[in-house]
C-alpha positions as CSV (number, residue, x, y, z in Angstrom):
1,M,3.8,6.1,1.4
2,G,0.6,5.0,-0.2
3,V,-0.3,5.7,-3.8
4,E,-3.3,7.7,-2.7
5,S,-1.0,9.9,-0.6
6,L,1.3,10.4,-3.6
7,V,-1.6,11.4,-5.9
8,Y,-3.1,13.7,-3.2
9,R,0.3,15.4,-2.7
10,C,0.9,15.9,-6.4
11,H,-2.5,17.5,-6.7
12,E,-1.9,19.6,-3.6
13,V,1.4,21.1,-5.0
14,G,-0.1,21.5,-8.5
15,T,1.9,19.0,-10.4
16,I,-1.2,17.3,-11.7
17,S,-4.5,18.9,-12.8
18,D,-7.9,18.4,-11.2
19,A,-8.9,16.1,-14.1
20,T,-5.9,13.9,-13.7
21,Y,-6.4,13.8,-9.9
22,R,-10.0,12.6,-10.4
23,R,-9.0,10.0,-13.1
24,A,-6.2,8.7,-10.8
25,F,-8.6,8.1,-8.0
26,Q,-11.3,6.5,-10.3
27,R,-8.6,4.1,-11.6
28,L,-7.3,3.3,-8.2
29,N,-10.9,2.5,-7.0
30,Q,-11.4,0.2,-10.0
31,L,-8.1,-1.6,-9.2
32,H,-9.2,-2.0,-5.6
33,Q,-12.6,-3.3,-6.6
34,L,-11.0,-5.9,-8.9
35,G,-8.6,-7.0,-6.2
36,L,-5.6,-6.1,-8.4
37,F,-4.4,-3.4,-6.0
38,A,-4.5,-4.0,-2.3
39,R,-5.1,-1.2,0.1
40,E,-2.2,-0.5,2.4
41,P,-2.8,-0.7,6.1
42,V,-1.8,2.5,8.0
43,G,-1.9,0.8,11.5
44,T,1.5,-0.8,10.9
45,Y,3.1,2.4,9.6
46,P,5.9,3.4,12.0
47,G,5.5,7.1,11.3
48,E,8.1,9.5,10.1
49,V,11.7,8.9,11.1
50,P,13.6,12.2,11.3
51,A,16.9,11.7,9.6
52,L,18.1,15.3,9.3
53,I,17.8,16.2,13.0
54,S,20.5,13.7,13.9
55,Q,22.7,15.1,11.2
56,A,22.0,18.6,12.5
57,F,23.1,17.6,16.0
58,S,26.3,16.1,14.6
59,V,27.2,19.3,12.8
60,A,26.3,21.3,15.9
61,Q,28.6,19.1,18.0
62,Q,31.4,19.5,15.5
63,H,31.1,23.3,16.1
64,G,31.2,23.0,19.9
65,L,27.4,23.1,20.6
66,T,25.8,20.4,22.7
67,V,22.3,19.5,23.7
68,A,23.1,21.2,27.1
69,T,23.8,24.5,25.3
70,R,21.3,27.0,26.6
71,W,19.9,29.9,24.7
72,R,18.9,33.1,26.4
73,R,16.7,36.0,25.2
74,P,17.8,39.5,26.1
75,S,15.5,41.5,28.2
76,V,12.7,43.2,26.3
77,R,12.5,47.0,26.6
78,S,9.1,48.4,27.7
79,F,7.7,51.5,26.1
80,P,5.3,54.0,27.7
81,K,1.7,53.6,26.7
82,G,0.8,55.6,23.6
83,S,4.3,55.8,22.3
84,T,5.0,55.0,18.7
85,V,7.7,52.4,18.3
86,C,9.3,51.7,14.9
87,P,11.5,48.6,15.1
88,T,15.1,49.2,13.9
89,A,18.0,46.8,13.5
90,Q,19.2,47.8,17.0
91,S,15.9,47.1,18.7
92,R,15.2,43.7,17.3
93,V,15.4,40.7,19.7
94,R,18.6,38.7,19.2
95,L,19.4,35.2,20.5
96,S,22.8,34.5,21.9
97,C,24.5,31.3,22.9
98,L,25.7,30.7,26.5
99,R,28.6,28.4,26.9
């Protein structure tokens, strides 16, 4: 991850102030102009590599679930036009696993 990205993200989540954000970019620009800090090419960046998804599949397999496991949605009840429907715990849609 580039330094600019880190500074941007820190500002976005509120860990640094607006003034600190501006000063950081001013300083980074000075370093770039002096040739002391090279810009990082983004073309060679491989992208994000999801690490947690493979762990999630491993845990699912340990509990008997596989990629072939299918999920079905129960049929949805229809209500007459103009009726007032207040969702309750019994009327909420539930997902269930088919083995």
